[in-house]
N, CA, C and O of each residue as an XYZ file, in Angstrom:
616
protein
N       4.941     -2.016     52.692
C       6.149     -2.512     53.333
C       7.225     -1.434     53.283
O       7.381     -0.733     52.283
N       7.955     -1.320     54.374
C       9.013     -0.324     54.451
C      10.194     -0.698     53.566
O      10.539     -1.874     53.443
N      10.803      0.291     52.960
C      12.011      0.082     52.172
C      13.197      0.170     53.134
O      13.437      1.219     53.733
N      13.936     -0.928     53.281
C      15.059     -1.008     54.201
C      16.297     -1.423     53.422
O      16.273     -2.409     52.687
N      17.385     -0.666     53.585
C      18.626     -1.006     52.896
C      19.826     -0.451     53.654
O      19.719      0.516     54.408
N      20.950     -1.081     53.436
C      22.218     -0.571     53.941
C      23.009     -0.109     52.737
O      23.223     -0.862     51.788
N      23.439      1.140     52.788
C      24.213      1.714     51.691
C      25.568      2.172     52.232
O      25.779      2.223     53.443
N      26.459      2.495     51.338
C      27.757      3.084     51.700
C      27.717      4.557     51.354
O      27.321      4.939     50.252
N      28.133      5.390     52.311
C      28.187      6.821     52.006
C      29.490      7.149     51.276
O      30.307      6.259     51.036
N      29.684      8.394     50.930
C      30.853      8.787     50.137
C      32.168      8.516     50.853
O      33.199      8.323     50.209
N      32.136      8.501     52.187
C      33.346      8.231     52.963
C      33.567      6.730     53.176
O      34.576      6.328     53.756
N      32.630      5.904     52.713
C      32.779      4.462     52.819
C      32.120      3.839     54.035
O      32.195      2.625     54.222
N      31.472      4.651     54.869
C      30.781      4.119     56.036
C      29.413      3.567     55.639
O      28.807      4.015     54.665
N      28.940      2.593     56.406
C      27.627      2.016     56.143
C      26.543      2.884     56.778
O      26.739      3.469     57.844
N      25.409      2.954     56.110
C      24.239      3.687     56.609
C      23.014      2.811     56.450
O      22.770      2.250     55.382
N      22.242      2.697     57.530
C      20.975      1.987     57.482
C      19.891      2.997     57.144
O      19.675      3.972     57.865
N      19.219      2.741     56.035
C      18.159      3.621     55.566
C      16.823      2.882     55.652
O      16.711      1.729     55.235
N      15.814      3.562     56.198
C      14.456      3.041     56.212
C      13.582      4.094     55.549
O      13.485      5.226     56.024
N      12.951      3.711     54.452
C      12.138      4.644     53.661
C      12.936      5.893     53.308
O      12.441      7.017     53.403
N      14.188      5.669     52.897
C      15.117      6.716     52.466
C      15.488      7.702     53.573
O      15.988      8.792     53.294
N      15.244      7.322     54.824
C      15.634      8.162     55.968
C      16.738      7.453     56.740
O      16.616      6.274     57.072
N      17.808      8.173     57.022
C      18.932      7.614     57.770
C      18.500      7.224     59.177
O      17.944      8.038     59.915
N      18.760      5.971     59.541
C      18.461      5.487     60.888
C      19.714      5.392     61.741
O      19.684      5.689     62.935
N      20.807      4.981     61.129
C      22.070      4.872     61.854
C      23.192      4.684     60.844
O      22.956      4.386     59.673
N      24.408      4.863     61.321
C      25.582      4.597     60.497
C      26.680      4.056     61.394
O      26.529      3.988     62.614
N      27.779      3.675     60.777
C      28.902      3.216     61.580
C      30.053      4.235     61.556
O      31.223      3.866     61.649
N      29.698      5.520     61.429
C      30.723      6.560     61.530
C      31.251      6.593     62.966
O      30.516      6.240     63.888
N      32.489      7.002     63.178
C      33.072      6.992     64.521
C      32.249      7.737     65.571
O      32.190      7.298     66.720
N      31.623      8.836     65.212
C      30.833      9.599     66.172
C      29.652      8.793     66.706
O      29.279      8.932     67.870
N      29.070      7.960     65.867
C      27.970      7.108     66.324
C      28.496      5.898     67.084
O      27.911      5.498     68.091
N      29.572      5.321     66.623
C      30.143      4.151     67.285
C      30.565      4.487     68.714
O      30.441      3.652     69.610
N      31.049      5.675     68.924
C      31.460      6.129     70.261
C      30.311      6.036     71.259
O      30.540      5.800     72.445
N      29.098      6.216     70.798
C      27.931      6.206     71.683
C      27.613      4.818     72.242
O      26.790      4.691     73.149
N      28.257      3.781     71.710
C      28.045      2.420     72.215
C      28.958      2.077     73.385
O      28.782      1.029     74.006
N      29.926      2.929     73.702
C      30.879      2.618     74.765
C      30.217      2.276     76.097
O      30.657      1.328     76.748
N      29.177      2.997     76.543
C      28.554      2.612     77.814
C      28.034      1.172     77.807
O      28.161      0.456     78.801
N      27.456      0.759     76.694
C      26.975     -0.619     76.600
C      28.135     -1.600     76.759
O      28.054     -2.540     77.549
N      29.197     -1.382     76.017
C      30.307     -2.332     76.033
C      31.062     -2.330     77.364
O      31.785     -3.279     77.666
N      30.900     -1.290     78.146
C      31.487     -1.262     79.494
C      30.636     -2.033     80.491
O      31.128     -2.369     81.568
N      29.381     -2.326     80.175
C      28.443     -2.872     81.153
C      27.749     -4.176     80.790
O      27.180     -4.814     81.676
N      27.766     -4.597     79.545
C      26.934     -5.738     79.176
C      27.421     -7.038     79.823
O      28.617     -7.273     79.992
N      26.432     -7.872     80.176
C      26.704     -9.151     80.816
C      25.370     -9.874     81.043
O      24.308     -9.253     81.014
N      25.436    -11.156     81.262
C      24.260    -11.909     81.681
C      23.128    -11.895     80.670
O      23.325    -12.127     79.477
N      21.939    -11.618     81.180
C      20.742    -11.546     80.342
C      20.562    -10.107     79.865
O      20.479     -9.180     80.671
N      20.503     -9.933     78.556
C      20.511     -8.611     77.933
C      19.239     -8.410     77.120
O      18.808     -9.300     76.387
N      18.644     -7.228     77.262
C      17.531     -6.791     76.422
C      18.000     -5.572     75.648
O      18.490     -4.604     76.230
N      17.848     -5.627     74.341
C      18.206     -4.489     73.486
C      16.963     -4.065     72.733
O      16.283     -4.882     72.112
N      16.676     -2.779     72.797
C      15.562     -2.214     72.048
C      16.176     -1.490     70.847
O      16.774     -0.424     70.995
N      16.023     -2.073     69.669
C      16.578     -1.520     68.434
C      17.746     -2.344     67.940
O      18.784     -2.399     68.600
N      17.602     -2.980     66.803
C      18.642     -3.846     66.232
C      19.592     -3.092     65.316
O      20.805     -3.295     65.373
N      19.050     -2.232     64.480
C      19.903     -1.511     63.532
C      20.651     -2.462     62.622
O      20.074     -3.420     62.108
N      21.937     -2.201     62.421
C      22.768     -3.010     61.540
C      23.426     -4.171     62.272
O      24.263     -4.867     61.698
N      23.059     -4.390     63.537
C      23.644     -5.492     64.292
C      25.048     -5.200     64.791
O      25.807     -6.122     65.087
N      25.399     -3.924     64.885
C      26.749     -3.557     65.323
C      27.041     -4.106     66.714
O      28.106     -4.680     66.945
N      26.109     -3.934     67.633
C      26.323     -4.458     68.985
C      26.572     -5.955     68.926
O      27.491     -6.460     69.571
N      25.770     -6.657     68.167
C      25.902     -8.109     68.084
C      27.229     -8.528     67.472
O      27.849     -9.492     67.921
N      27.658     -7.810     66.457
C      28.921     -8.150     65.814
C      30.103     -7.976     66.757
O      31.114     -8.664     66.613
N      29.991     -7.066     67.720
C      31.104     -6.759     68.622
C      30.955     -7.386     70.011
O      31.834     -7.220     70.857
N      29.874     -8.090     70.249
C      29.629     -8.696     71.559
C      30.495     -9.933     71.766
O      30.651    -10.758     70.866
N      31.052    -10.044     72.966
C      31.725    -11.261     73.404
C      30.640    -12.126     74.044
O      30.234    -11.869     75.177
N      30.174    -13.134     73.340
C      29.040    -13.924     73.803
C      29.379    -14.808     75.004
O      28.478    -15.417     75.581
N      30.642    -14.893     75.391
C      30.998    -15.575     76.634
C      30.508    -14.782     77.841
O      30.351    -15.344     78.925
N      30.264    -13.477     77.667
C      29.778    -12.625     78.757
C      28.253    -12.575     78.813
O      27.686    -11.973     79.725
N      27.587    -13.202     77.843
C      26.132    -13.113     77.702
C      25.508    -14.490     77.937
O      25.963    -15.499     77.400
N      24.452    -14.501     78.756
C      23.676    -15.730     78.928
C      22.549    -15.807     77.907
O      22.267    -16.871     77.357
N      21.909    -14.665     77.661
C      20.846    -14.588     76.658
C      20.718    -13.136     76.216
O      21.073    -12.210     76.945
N      20.201    -12.963     75.000
C      19.970    -11.625     74.474
C      18.642    -11.628     73.726
O      18.403    -12.464     72.855
N      17.782    -10.674     74.083
C      16.529    -10.468     73.368
C      16.603     -9.094     72.736
O      16.926     -8.108     73.399
N      16.300     -9.034     71.446
C      16.301     -7.763     70.725
C      14.902     -7.524     70.188
O      14.288     -8.411     69.596
N      14.404     -6.305     70.404
C      13.104     -5.892     69.884
C      13.377     -4.869     68.779
O      13.991     -3.831     69.027
N      12.926     -5.162     67.577
C      13.161     -4.291     66.416
C      11.829     -3.946     65.749
O      10.988     -4.816     65.521
N      11.658     -2.681     65.448
C      10.419     -2.186     64.864
C      10.204     -2.677     63.430
O       9.099     -3.087     63.072
N      11.239     -2.635     62.624
C      11.085     -2.880     61.190
C      11.439     -4.323     60.803
O      12.572     -4.754     61.017
N      10.477     -5.079     60.233
C      10.782     -6.436     59.788
C      11.936     -6.485     58.789
O      12.731     -7.424     58.805
N      12.029     -5.489     57.928
C      13.109     -5.462     56.942
C      14.486     -5.338     57.572
O      15.462     -5.851     57.026
N      14.582     -4.665     58.711
C      15.857     -4.575     59.423
C      16.233     -5.950     59.973
O      17.397     -6.348     59.920
N      15.256     -6.663     60.493
C      15.519     -8.011     60.983
C      16.022     -8.898     59.844
O      16.967     -9.666     60.023
N      15.394     -8.794     58.685
C      15.787     -9.608     57.529
C      17.201     -9.316     57.061
O      17.875    -10.210     56.550
N      17.669     -8.071     57.226
C      19.019     -7.707     56.794
C      20.110     -8.280     57.691
O      21.263     -8.389     57.275
N      19.756     -8.644     58.906
C      20.745     -9.118     59.860
C      20.852    -10.633     59.833
O      19.930    -11.333     59.415
N      21.988    -11.117     60.285
C      22.208    -12.553     60.391
C      21.756    -13.037     61.764
O      21.325    -12.241     62.598
N      21.855    -14.324     61.992
C      21.558    -14.877     63.318
C      22.779    -14.674     64.202
O      23.916    -14.698     63.731
N      22.527    -14.473     65.493
C      23.596    -14.249     66.450
C      23.484    -15.272     67.574
O      22.380    -15.716     67.888
N      24.611    -15.657     68.189
C      24.563    -16.634     69.285
C      23.719    -16.126     70.449
O      23.695    -14.929     70.738
N      23.036    -17.040     71.106
C      22.288    -16.767     72.335
C      21.270    -15.638     72.181
O      20.860    -15.042     73.177
N      20.854    -15.336     70.948
C      20.054    -14.156     70.658
C      18.717    -14.523     70.024
O      18.644    -15.352     69.116
N      17.668    -13.888     70.524
C      16.339    -13.970     69.929
C      15.964    -12.563     69.483
O      16.112    -11.606     70.242
N      15.482    -12.439     68.262
C      15.044    -11.147     67.735
C      13.551    -11.231     67.474
O      13.075    -12.147     66.805
N      12.818    -10.262     68.011
C      11.383    -10.209     67.761
C      11.029     -8.862     67.135
O      11.698     -7.857     67.376
N       9.982     -8.857     66.341
C       9.499     -7.619     65.739
C       8.512     -6.990     66.705
O       7.582     -7.645     67.175
N       8.720     -5.712     66.996
C       7.825     -4.992     67.878
C       8.298     -3.563     68.057
O       9.406     -3.204     67.657
N       7.459     -2.767     68.653
C       7.764     -1.358     68.901
C       8.377     -1.230     70.289
O       7.695     -1.440     71.292
N       9.640     -0.892     70.351
C      10.340     -0.758     71.621
C       9.766      0.298     72.531
O       9.940      0.232     73.748
N       9.079      1.280     71.957
C       8.488      2.338     72.792
C       7.317      1.813     73.629
O       6.982      2.391     74.663
N       6.701      0.721     73.181
C       5.562      0.175     73.916
C       5.815     -1.239     74.430
O       4.968     -1.803     75.123
N       6.948     -1.808     74.108
C       7.260     -3.182     74.508
C       7.306     -3.306     76.033
O       7.871     -2.457     76.722
N       6.704     -4.374     76.538
C       6.715     -4.658     77.971
C       7.417     -5.998     78.184
O       6.904     -7.037     77.766
N       8.579     -5.986     78.826
C       9.286     -7.253     79.077
C       8.477     -8.180     79.972
O       7.671     -7.734     80.789
N       8.707     -9.481     79.803
C       8.019    -10.467     80.635
C       8.980    -11.146     81.608
O       8.646    -12.170     82.204
N      10.161    -10.580     81.767
C      11.157    -11.104     82.700
C      12.137    -10.001     83.072
O      12.026     -8.879     82.578
N      13.092    -10.312     83.934
C      14.094     -9.336     84.364
C      15.403     -9.559     83.614
O      15.705    -10.665     83.166
N      16.173     -8.472     83.489
C      17.432     -8.496     82.751
C      18.552     -7.885     83.583
O      18.321     -7.070     84.477
N      19.769     -8.304     83.262
C      20.952     -7.702     83.873
C      21.277     -6.366     83.217
O      21.739     -5.434     83.875
N      21.033     -6.286     81.922
C      21.355     -5.094     81.137
C      20.231     -4.826     80.149
O      19.738     -5.735     79.480
N      19.838     -3.565     80.072
C      18.866     -3.133     79.061
C      19.479     -1.948     78.332
O      19.869     -0.957     78.949
N      19.558     -2.063     77.018
C      20.144     -1.016     76.177
C      19.061     -0.522     75.220
O      18.495     -1.301     74.454
N      18.784      0.767     75.272
C      17.732      1.393     74.467
C      18.386      2.149     73.318
O      19.130      3.105     73.539
N      18.110      1.723     72.099
C      18.832      2.256     70.936
C      17.863      2.452     69.780
O      17.931      1.747     68.773
N      16.956      3.422     69.935
C      15.934      3.642     68.911
C      16.016      5.019     68.266
O      15.206      5.334     67.394
N      16.969      5.840     68.670
C      17.040      7.208     68.170
C      18.036      7.279     67.033
O      19.130      6.721     67.116
N      17.652      7.968     65.972
C      18.545      8.059     64.828
C      19.388      9.331     64.836
O      20.279      9.480     64.000
N      19.126     10.237     65.751
C      19.889     11.483     65.831
C      20.191     11.822     67.278
O      19.384     11.560     68.169
N      21.353     12.404     67.504
C      21.643     12.986     68.816
C      21.112     14.410     68.790
O      21.790     15.338     68.350
N      19.905     14.557     69.264
C      19.204     15.830     69.196
C      18.673     16.130     70.588
O      18.059     15.264     71.211
N      18.897     17.332     71.085
C      18.569     17.644     72.468
C      17.105     17.388     72.815
O      16.792     17.094     73.969
N      16.215     17.494     71.855
C      14.802     17.263     72.144
C      14.488     15.781     72.377
O      13.381     15.448     72.799
N      15.444     14.894     72.110
C      15.259     13.461     72.366
C      15.536     13.114     73.836
O      15.112     12.059     74.309
N      16.237     13.984     74.553
C      16.652     13.692     75.921
C      15.487     13.396     76.869
O      15.594     12.446     77.645
N      14.393     14.142     76.857
C      13.287     13.775     77.746
C      12.730     12.374     77.471
O      12.386     11.652     78.407
N      12.641     11.989     76.201
C      12.157     10.648     75.876
C      13.148      9.594     76.369
O      12.739      8.554     76.885
N      14.435      9.854     76.216
C      15.448      8.913     76.695
C      15.328      8.722     78.207
O      15.362      7.598     78.707
N      15.187      9.827     78.919
C      15.057      9.743     80.376
C      13.806      8.952     80.766
O      13.844      8.117     81.670
N      12.714      9.223     80.081
C      11.455      8.538     80.398
C      11.554      7.048     80.100
O      11.061      6.235     80.882
N      12.173      6.672     78.996
C      12.303      5.248     78.661
C      13.199      4.535     79.661
O      12.920      3.399     80.045
N      14.271      5.189     80.086
C      15.132      4.572     81.110
C      14.327      4.279     82.369
O      14.429      3.194     82.941
N      13.539      5.238     82.791
C      12.733      5.048     84.000
C      11.701      3.940     83.799
O      11.452      3.145     84.706
N      11.104      3.891     82.610
C      10.086      2.875     82.334
C      10.663      1.466     82.369
O       9.970      0.525     82.756
N      11.924      1.309     81.969
C      12.526     -0.021     81.919
C      13.231     -0.419     83.213
O      13.573     -1.591     83.374
N      13.460      0.501     84.135
C      14.154      0.157     85.383
C      13.487     -0.969     86.171
O      14.199     -1.790     86.750
N      12.160     -1.049     86.221
C      11.542     -2.152     86.974
C      11.841     -3.547     86.401
O      11.574     -4.551     87.062
N      12.384     -3.618     85.197
C      12.668     -4.894     84.557
C      14.134     -5.302     84.695
O      14.618     -6.178     83.978
N      14.827     -4.655     85.625
C      16.220     -4.991     85.897
C      16.331     -5.942     87.078
O      15.589     -5.831     88.054
N      17.259     -6.870     86.977
C      17.620     -7.699     88.117
C      18.356     -6.816     89.133
O      18.833     -5.741     88.770
N      18.456     -7.245     90.391
C      19.255     -6.469     91.354
C      20.669     -6.251     90.819
O      21.322     -7.183     90.351
N      21.123     -5.017     90.896
C      22.437     -4.670     90.357
C      22.448     -4.460     88.854
O      23.511     -4.278     88.260
N      21.268     -4.482     88.230
C      21.170     -4.335     86.780
C      21.456     -2.921     86.317
O      21.564     -1.997     87.123
N      21.577     -2.765     85.012
C      21.984     -1.499     84.407
C      21.135     -1.237     83.163
O      20.917     -2.143     82.358
N      20.659     -0.003     83.004
C      19.901      0.397     81.822
C      20.425      1.747     81.342
O      20.714      2.632     82.147
N      20.544      1.895     80.025
C      20.945      3.181     79.464
C      20.514      3.256     78.005
O      19.983      2.301     77.439
N      20.761      4.428     77.414
C      20.346      4.720     76.048
C      21.540      5.142     75.199
O      22.471      5.790     75.677
N      21.486      4.763     73.944
C      22.457      5.245     72.981
C      22.388      6.763     72.945
O      21.316      7.330     72.734
N      23.518      7.426     73.149
C      23.606      8.875     73.016
C      23.192      9.685     74.227
O      23.424     10.893     74.257
N      22.587      9.064     75.228
C      22.074      9.823     76.369
C      23.175     10.560     77.120
O      23.001     11.725     77.477
N      24.282      9.915     77.362
C      25.354     10.548     78.145
C      25.846     11.828     77.485
O      26.047     12.844     78.151
N      26.036     11.772     76.184
C      26.510     12.972     75.481
C      25.478     14.096     75.561
O      25.832     15.251     75.797
N      24.219     13.762     75.368
C      23.182     14.795     75.468
C      23.086     15.341     76.887
O      22.877     16.540     77.067
N      23.234     14.492     77.892
C      23.226     14.965     79.282
C      24.370     15.937     79.531
O      24.193     16.972     80.173
N      25.547     15.592     79.015
C      26.712     16.470     79.188
C      26.490     17.822     78.530
O      26.851     18.857     79.091
N      25.904     17.816     77.355
C      25.677     19.061     76.615
C      24.518     19.888     77.149
O      24.618     21.109     77.271
N      23.393     19.201     77.472
C      22.144     19.923     77.717
C      21.457     19.593     79.041
O      20.385     20.125     79.328
N      22.055     18.729     79.842
C      21.401     18.235     81.041
C      20.919     19.303     81.997
O      19.897     19.119     82.658
N      21.626     20.410     82.086
C      21.231     21.469     83.010
C      20.070     22.323     82.505
O      19.412     23.012     83.285
N      19.822     22.274     81.199
C      18.783     23.137     80.655
C      17.524     22.386     80.242
O      16.500     23.003     79.951
N      17.596     21.071     80.214
C      16.425     20.280     79.810
C      15.986     19.431     80.990
O      15.016     18.680     80.884
């Protein structure tokens, strides 16, 4: 079984650790990467990657009809509370195949903003586009920043 815990770093920010490896934190630089989601979420939402439930804690559920979250680690699911209009399932987001269409799909499985992650982000966005309702929106945590930095060379 994976070791999953949330700790506080020296600056007081929370860090989600899985098997002693940092998965995410709530430092401002990481929180900034959620802005595209919060500018677009509505209706039926699919999120790949639960993390510490930051998105859920900040979601206005009046804008959401339903939310499905796919999380790889059972221990991460256990650390989180229940959220309104939300179903959480254990599974690998890299291979998950939706069985319905969504208004918004947010892909949040990367623990680092690293330029070598950009091709995978692009590929996952393309893979999930067929599962969007007309006018739907799909994006990835950190993709915009990596595109701005490295988009012309990768």
